[in-house]
N, C-alpha and C positions, 0 to 999 in steps of 0.2 A: 504494497501500499503504500504511497507515496505522502513525504513526511506533510504536505498540504492539509492533507485530507484526515491525518490522526486525532482522532475523538470529537470530529465532526459529524453531522448527523446530514444524509443528504435530503436533498430536498425539490419538489419544484416549485421557483419561485415564479414569480409574476417579474416577465421582464423590466417594466416602466419602475418597480418595487425596488431599484437597484441603482445607486449612485454612481461614477467614477471616482476613484480613488483618489485622494489630492497627494499621495504617496505615489502614482504611477511615475516613474522614471522615464517612460518613452515620452517624447513628446511629438512623434510624428506618427501616423498610420496611414500607410499607402493604401488609395482605393482600391486598387486594381487587386491588392492581395486581401482584403476584403472581400472584395465580389469571388475571387476562386473559393476562400474559405467557405463564404454564404453559402454554393453552391455546393461544396461538400458537405457541409450542415444539412441541406436539404435530402443529398444523395443517402449519406451515410447517417447522421444524426450527431451526434455528442460524444467522442469515444470518453472525455474524462471533463469530469464537470470543473465549471468555476469557485473559486473560494470567497465566499462572503462574510462580515463581520457585520451584528443588528445594530443598527442605532439606538440610541435612548432616545429618539422622537418618534420611532417606526422606520418600515422601510430597510436597507441594507447599503453596505455600502461596500463595493467589490474590491477582492483584496488582490488575489490574480486570474489570470483568463480576459484580462480589456479584449484581446484580439478577438478570443470568441464570443463576448456577449455583444461588441458593437456587428462580427458576422450575423451573428444570430439573428438582430432588429433589422438587419436591411432582409434577412431572410424572411423578415414575416412573422419570424415567432412570437408567439405572448407569453410563452414559458419554456424558462431554462433549468436543468439540473446544476444545483447549487450544493457545495458543502459551506453549514454556517459553520462558525467558530467564533468563538470570545477572544476576540484578540485586544492587545492592549496598542495603542499607536504607534511604540517602536517596533512589536512582532509583526503588528500589519505593512511598515515601513523596510523592515527588512526582508519580509517575504516578497512584497512587491521587486523588491532590487532583486533576489535569489535567482527569483522565477525570468525574469529578462536574460539575465546573466546567463543562467543555464540554459534558454532557449538562443542566446547568443542576438538576442533583438535591439541590446542598446547600443548605440556610438560612440565612441568616445567622451564625447562634450557631453552625453547624456550622463551616462555612468559618474565624471568628474559633477557633474550639477547633483545627483541623485546623493552620491556621499557626500556633498555640502549641506547636502538637507540633514543629512543621518546625524550630521553635527552641529550645525546649526539648530533644527529644533528638536531634536530628543538629546543634544547634551550628551553623545558620545565622542569618544577619543578618536583621535587615530589608531588605537591599539585596538582599539574593543570593532571598530571597522573595520580593521585587515582579519580579526577571529572573525566576525561574521559572513566574510566575502572570502572567508580562505587566502586569503593572501599576506606579503610580507606587508610591513609596516611603510617601506620605503616605497612602495608601492601605491600605497594608499596616497602617501605623499606627493608621488611623480603625478597621479592622477588629478589631483589638486590644482598642481600646477597651472594644467590648461586651463584653467579657469583663468589666468596672467595674460592670454592670452591676447590680441585686439580680437575683438568681437566680429570683424569684417575675416578674419585668419580662421577665427571658429567656427563661421559658417563654409569652410571650406575644405572641413575635416569631414571624411567620409570614406566610402569603399568606392565609388563609380569612378571612372577613369578620366583622369586629369585633377582627382582631389588628392589631398593630402590624404597621409597617415600619422595615424597616432606618434611613429617613430618619430616622422616629420616634423609634428606639430612640438617634440621635448628637445629637438634641438634647438628648434626657434623662437621657445618660449625666453630664452636669456636675451632673448634682442630690444631694444628700443621699439616699439609697436610701427614707425616706420618702416624700420629693417624689417620686425614681422611681413608686414604686406606686400614689400618688396622683395623677400625673397623666395614668400608665398607665390606669388605672381609668377615669378620664375620657373620652380618647383612644376609649377602646373602649364608650364609654357615648355619645358624643357624635357621634361618627364622624367626628373630628376629623383634617383634611389637614396634613400636616409645618407647612405655611405656618400654618394657625390655630395647630398647638401654639404655632409660635414665637411671634403676636402675643398669645394668649392668655396667655400664660408672663411674655412684653416686660411687658403689662398689670398682670401683678401683682406682680410683683418690681419695678417702678416705684413699683406704689399703697405700697408696703412701704417705699421707701427714704425715709430720714428724711431730713426737709430741712436743711441748713444751718444754723445760728443765724440771724436778721437775713434769712434767702431772703425775699423777696417771694412772694406769692400769683402774681404773673403768672408769675417763673420756674417757682413750683413747677408752674404751670399747663402751661406750656411745655416743661417736662421731659417731664410727662407724657404730652402730645400727642404729643411728637415721641417716645417709645418705642411707641407705639402703631401707630403710622403707619409706623416705621421695623420694623418688630416685633423690637426689641432691649430692650436696658435701657439706656440715655440718663441721665444726669447734667449737669448743669450746674454749673459750679464760677464763678462770675462776683463780681466786687471790685470795691470803690467806686469804682475807676478808670474803672471801665465796661467791663473788657476780663476772660478768663476762656479757660476752655476747654469745650469739648465733649467729654465721654468716652462713648463709645458700645463697649456689649460685647458679646462670644457668648461664644456654648455650644461650635461645633464649627466646624472649613472648613466644613463645606456652611452650615450659621448664617451663617458669614461672606459665601459665594457668593451666599446668598440675600441678602444686607443689601446688597452691589453691585449686585446685579442690581434691585435697590428703586431703588436710586442713580441708576442711567444708566449706570453704570461699563463700559465698554469695554476689552478691553487692546488696543487696536489702531486704539482713540481719538487 
C-alpha cells in the first residue's frame, strides 16, 4: 500500500467539494497532458485514488493527485475516489512535494520555491527539509540559491530545447543579474553545455583580470592558459623571491566538483 494511503479511508467524494492545495509546488499543468489523462480516465478509470484532508469548515483540501483531480473535471466526473487523511499543514506540504518529486513533475525553480515555502511557512530548517526529501543539506541550499537568479533567467530554466538546465543555473547564480541574463542568452543561442559554460565564463573572467604591477607577460599567459584548461578563474600571485600562490575560484559546489574531476581527484585515492 502506498504511504499516502496508510491510515486513510477511501471514499467517493464530489469533485466540487475538493479545493486545490495551497502547498502544491507545481505551478503549471499542460493542457495537452490533462486532456490525455482525462481520456485515459474515461477509458480505464482511476487506478490510484487522490489524497485529501478534511477542512474545518467542510469540504476537502487536495493533498496529492492534482493532475488526476483536474483531469477528472475535464472528463466530466461528478465524483472521484479519494483517500481521506487527517494531516497537519506540515504533513500536507511534505506529501505534496514528495509526490511531485517521485513523479518527476517538478522543475528546478518550482522545487526551489517549494523548499523555500517549507522553510518560511512551516519553520523547517535546511536539515529538516533535507531529511524530508532524502537529500543532503548542501543540496537543499544549492536549490534555494536558484531563487537568487534574475527572474528572466529563472523563466528560461526547463527541459525544452534551448532552455537552461539546473546545472547552468547553478553556475550563473554567482554572477550579477545583468551578467546572468547575458550568459543565459548565450547558452540558449550557442547550445552551451554546463562544462562549456564554465570554460567560456572562466576564459572571459581570466581575460578581464588586471595583472598585478610588474607581472611578466609569461605569468599573464600562464594564468590565462590555466584558467581556460581548468574552466575556472585562476590568479597567480608570484613574488620576487620566486615563490607565490595559485588561487582558483569557483562559483558553486557543482563547479568545484567539475574542477576536481578535471584534476583527477578521487576521495578513495
